[in-house]
C-alpha positions in Angstrom: 54.5 48.2 -13.0 52.5 44.9 -12.2 54.4 41.8 -11.5 52.9 38.3 -11.2 53.4 34.7 -11.5 52.6 31.8 -14.2 49.4 31.1 -12.5 47.9 34.6 -13.2 47.2 35.5 -16.9 46.3 39.0 -17.7 42.9 39.5 -19.6 43.9 40.7 -23.1 47.3 39.2 -23.0 50.7 40.3 -22.1 53.4 38.7 -19.7 55.1 39.9 -16.7 55.7 42.7 -15.6 53.1 44.6 -17.4 53.5 48.4 -17.5 50.8 51.2 -17.6 51.2 54.9 -17.9 49.1 57.5 -16.2 48.9 60.2 -18.9 48.2 63.1 -16.8 50.3 64.3 -13.8 48.6 63.6 -10.3 48.2 67.0 -8.6 48.3 67.3 -4.8 45.4 65.0 -3.1 44.6 63.4 -6.4 43.8 59.7 -7.3 44.0 57.6 -10.5 42.6 54.2 -10.6 43.5 51.5 -13.2 41.7 48.3 -13.5 44.0 45.1 -14.0 42.0 42.0 -14.6 43.4 38.4 -14.5 42.3 34.9 -15.0 43.6 32.3 -12.4 44.8 29.3 -14.6 46.5 27.4 -11.8 45.5 26.0 -8.3 47.6 27.3 -5.3 48.8 30.8 -3.9 50.0 33.6 -6.5 51.7 36.7 -5.6 51.3 39.8 -7.3 53.0 43.1 -6.7 52.5 46.6 -7.9 55.4 49.6 -8.5 54.5 53.2 -9.0 57.6 55.5 -10.1 57.6 59.0 -11.2 60.0 61.6 -12.3 62.3 62.9 -9.3 62.8 59.3 -8.2 59.7 59.0 -6.5 58.7 55.3 -5.9 56.2 53.3 -4.0 55.0 49.7 -4.1 52.7 46.9 -2.7 51.8 43.4 -3.0 48.8 40.8 -2.6 48.3 37.2 -3.0 45.2 35.3 -4.3 44.5 31.6 -3.9 43.7 29.5 -6.7 41.1 26.7 -5.8 40.2 23.8 -7.9 37.3 24.7 -10.6 33.8 24.0 -9.3 32.2 20.8 -11.1 28.9 21.7 -13.2 25.9 20.3 -11.6 25.1 16.6 -12.4 22.2 16.5 -14.7 19.3 14.8 -12.9 18.2 11.4 -13.8 14.9 11.0 -15.2 11.7 9.3 -13.6 12.4 5.5 -13.1 9.5 3.7 -11.9 9.6 0.3 -9.9 6.7 -1.9 -9.4 6.3 -4.4 -6.4 2.9 -6.6 -5.8 2.7 -9.4 -3.1 -0.2 -11.5 -2.5 -0.9 -15.0 -0.7 0.1 -17.9 -2.3 -3.1 -20.0 -1.9 -6.5 -19.4 -1.1 -9.6 -21.3 -1.0 -12.5 -20.5 -3.6 -14.8 -18.3 -1.7 -12.2 -16.3 0.2 -10.7 -12.9 -0.3 -7.2 -12.4 -1.4 -5.6 -9.3 -0.3 -2.7 -7.7 -2.8 -0.5 -5.0 -1.7 1.1 -2.9 -4.5 4.2 -0.5 -4.1 5.3 1.8 -6.7 8.7 3.7 -6.0 10.3 6.3 -8.4 14.2 5.5 -8.3 15.0 8.4 -10.7 16.0 12.1 -9.5 13.1 13.9 -10.9 9.4 13.5 -10.5 7.3 11.3 -12.6 3.9 13.1 -13.4 0.4 11.6 -14.5 1.4 8.2 -12.9 -1.3 5.3 -14.0 -1.1 2.3 -11.9 -3.0 -0.6 -13.8 -4.0 -3.9 -12.3 -5.0 -6.9 -14.7 -6.4 -9.9 -12.6 -7.2 -13.5 -13.7 -10.6 -15.0 -14.8 -10.9 -16.7 -11.4 -10.5 -13.4 -9.5 -13.4 -10.8 -9.1 -12.3 -7.2 -7.6 -13.9 -6.8 -4.1 -12.4 -3.6 -3.0 -9.3 -1.5 -3.4 -7.9 1.6 -1.5 -8.4 5.4 -2.5 -10.0 6.4 -5.6 -10.0 4.2 -8.9 -11.6 3.1 -11.9 -12.5 -0.4 -12.8 -13.5 -2.5 -16.1 -15.2 -5.5 -14.6 -15.5 -7.3 -18.1 -11.9 -6.5 -18.8 -11.0 -7.5 -15.4 -8.9 -4.4 -14.9 -8.7 -1.6 -12.4 -6.6 1.7 -12.3 -5.4 4.2 -10.0 -4.3 7.8 -11.1 -1.6 9.8 -9.3 -0.8 13.6 -10.2 2.8 13.3 -9.2 5.3 10.8 -7.6 8.5 13.0 -6.3 11.9 11.5 -6.5 12.5 8.7 -4.2 8.9 8.6 -3.3 6.9 5.3 -2.8 3.2 5.0 -3.4 1.4 1.9 -1.7 -1.8 0.7 -2.7 -4.1 -2.3 -1.7 -6.8 -4.4 -3.5 -8.9 -7.3 -2.5 -10.3 -10.0 -4.9 -12.8 -12.8 -4.4 -11.4 -16.1 -5.4 -14.3 -17.9 -7.6 -13.2 -21.1 -9.0 -10.4 -23.7 -7.7 -7.8 -24.2 -10.5 -4.4 -26.0 -10.5 -3.3 -22.9 -12.7 -2.4 -19.9 -10.2 -4.6 -16.9 -10.7 -2.4 -14.1 -11.7 -2.3 -10.6 -10.8 -0.3 -8.2 -13.0 0.4 -4.5 -12.2 1.7 -2.3 -14.5 2.9 1.5 -14.1 3.7 4.2 -16.5 3.9 8.0 -16.4 4.2 10.9 -18.9 8.0 10.3 -18.9 7.9 6.4 -19.2 4.8 5.7 -21.7 7.1 3.9 -23.8 8.7 1.6 -21.3 6.0 0.3 -18.6 7.2 -1.4 -15.7 5.4 -4.6 -14.5 5.2 -7.0 -11.4 3.2 -10.1 -11.1 1.8 -12.1 -8.1 0.0 -15.9 -8.5 -2.4 -17.2 -6.3 -3.4 -20.9 -6.3 -7.1 -21.2 -5.5 -8.1 -24.6 -4.0 -11.7 -25.7 -3.3 -13.8 -24.4 -0.7 -17.1 -23.0 0.1 -18.2 -19.4 -1.7 -19.5 -16.7 0.7 -22.7 -15.3 -0.1 -22.6 -13.3 -3.2 -22.5 -9.8 -3.2 -24.6 -7.6 -6.1 -22.3 -5.4 -8.0 -25.4 -3.0 -8.0 -25.7 -2.8 -4.4 -28.8 -4.6 -3.8 -29.3 -7.1 -0.9 -27.6 -10.5 -0.9 -29.6 -13.3 -2.7 -30.4 -16.3 -0.4 -29.1 -19.3 -1.5 -31.8 -21.7 -3.1 -31.7 -25.6 -4.1 -30.5 -26.4 -7.5 -27.7 -24.6 -9.4 -26.4 -23.5 -13.0 -25.8 -26.2 -15.1 -23.4 -26.0 -18.2 -22.2 -28.6 -20.9 -19.5 -28.5 -23.7 -18.9 -30.7 -26.5 -17.0 -30.4 -29.7 -18.0 -31.0 -33.3 -14.6 -32.4 -34.6 -12.2 -34.3 -32.8 -9.3 -34.7 -33.6 -8.2 -31.7 -35.5 -4.7 -31.1 -37.1 -2.7 -28.0 -36.7 -4.3 -25.3 -38.6 -7.6 -27.0 -38.4 -10.7 -25.7 -36.5 -13.3 -27.2 -34.3 -16.6 -25.9 -32.9 -17.7 -26.0 -29.3 -21.3 -25.9 -28.2 -21.9 -24.9 -24.6 -25.2 -25.0 -23.3 -26.4 -23.5 -20.0 -29.4 -24.2 -17.9 -30.9 -22.6 -14.7 -31.8 -25.4 -12.7 -33.5 -23.4 -10.1 -37.1 -22.7 -8.9 -36.2 -18.9 -9.0 -34.8 -16.6 -11.4 -31.0 -15.7 -11.7 -29.2 -12.7 -13.0 -26.2 -11.2 -14.9 -25.2 -14.9 -16.4 -22.0 -15.0 -17.7 -20.1 -17.7 -19.9 -16.5 -17.5 -20.3 -14.4 -20.1 -22.3 -10.5 -20.6 -21.6 -8.2 -22.3 -23.8 -4.9 -24.0 -23.2 -1.8 -23.3 -24.9 -2.1 -24.9 -28.4 -5.6 -23.6 -29.2 -6.9 -20.1 -29.6 -9.5 -17.9 -31.1 -9.0 -16.1 -34.4 -10.1 -12.7 -36.0 -12.6 -14.7 -38.1 -13.6 -16.7 -35.0 -17.6 -17.6 -34.9 -18.9 -16.9 -31.7 -22.8 -17.4 -32.0 -25.7 -17.6 -29.3 -28.1 -15.7 -27.2 -25.6 -13.0 -26.4 -22.6 -11.3 -28.2 -18.9 -11.2 -27.3 -17.4 -9.0 -24.6 -13.8 -9.3 -25.0 -11.0 -11.7 -26.4 -7.8 -11.5 -24.4 -4.7 -10.7 -26.4 -3.3 -14.0 -26.6 -6.8 -15.4 -28.0 -7.1 -18.0 -25.3 -9.8 -16.3 -23.2 -13.5 -15.2 -24.5 -16.3 -13.7 -22.5 -19.7 -13.4 -23.5 -22.3 -10.7 -22.7 -24.3 -11.5 -19.6 -27.7 -12.4 -19.8 -29.7 -10.2 -17.7 -32.3 -12.7 -16.5 -32.4 -16.5 -16.5 -35.7 -17.9 -15.4 -36.2 -21.0 -13.6 -35.4 -24.0 -15.7 -34.9 -22.0 -18.5 -32.0 -22.9 -21.2 -31.3 -20.2 -23.7 -30.1 -21.1 -27.1 -26.5 -23.0 -27.0 -23.5 -20.9 -27.9 -21.5 -21.9 -30.8 -17.5 -21.1 -30.7 -15.3 -21.8 -33.1 -11.4 -22.2 -32.3 -8.0 -22.9 -34.2 -5.5 -25.7 -33.3 -2.0 -24.0 -33.1 0.1 -27.2 -31.4 0.1 -30.8 -31.5 -1.3 -32.7 -28.3 -4.4 -33.3 -25.9 -5.8 -30.2 -24.9 -8.7 -29.4 -22.3 -11.1 -26.5 -23.0 -12.9 -25.0 -19.8 -16.5 -23.4 -19.8 -17.2 -21.6 -16.9 -20.8 -20.1 -16.1 -21.2 -17.5 -13.3 -24.0 -15.4 -12.0 -25.4 -13.3 -9.0 -26.6 -16.8 -7.2 -23.5 -18.6 -8.3 -20.5 -16.1 -7.8 -17.9 -18.8 -7.7 -19.0 -20.3 -11.0 -19.7 -23.7 -12.4 -17.1 -25.2 -14.8 -17.0 -28.1 -17.3 -14.2 -29.3 -19.3 -13.8 -30.8 -23.1 -10.4 -32.7 -24.4 -9.7 -32.0 -27.8 -6.7 -33.7 -29.7 -4.6 -31.8 -31.8 -2.5 -33.8 -34.4 0.7 -32.5 -36.3 -0.2 -32.0 -40.0 
């Protein structure tokens, strides 16, 4: 006979007391085992008493107790990786100086982030000089990228890169750092730093192919810009004529033209860009276009003029900047043209 309190529930059902019969007689020295299983349904101490009776008035009993404790909570599900990006750089630098930028990517989730990509996009007036660790770069697109196999939960990945400041500009040069992983491809995170570049002397140029520095010579690159239509209306187009001349007694190399448009003007898909070289890239916002470099520009040589067609998108007076840079003029030479866009 099994007697128990309300905090114990017999497996298979039943109420207290439960009675079980031993089907066969117990001979001298024999033992019979009966299993009684219960589910603990309440917290606290629960008493359980057993009594055995037999013919002839034989009786024996014993009791024990069990402590019911709170049910164990199921383990909390691990949160997915959550990347956080920080980037810090100098607020101002002079043209020709090196700007140092420090990147920190942290995994704020509870599980590891795998195949992490950290991409840096830097502005037209910055040129990548060096970076920590192994990285990939695309100078024409002004991007560089680190790849990290795994970032554990709570771990931080510090990185550094340096850029040469090229042209002085009132508009701060922007550096954007974006981080993604296998788990966060659809939700990349970014941070931005901006550096205002003020006028200053450029350092001796460094050839990207590792060739010896080029000694400075008299003269410089010359660039001019003019528009064929001014003013235009919103939705109207004008063409800029850009001419380049090597005003030196020696050849120059890797001469690149970049055109920067303000908010209110942009290139379109049917934009015409004619000249001695083809287009390398157009920025996603349609406001920066970079032409293929001229491998060599001989002394006093002036290649054919570039003709670049643009669209007016907002009324106002807009300044367009053309910048020419080369091995001998890494800081670049810039000119501007002002175009009026009138409301329709």
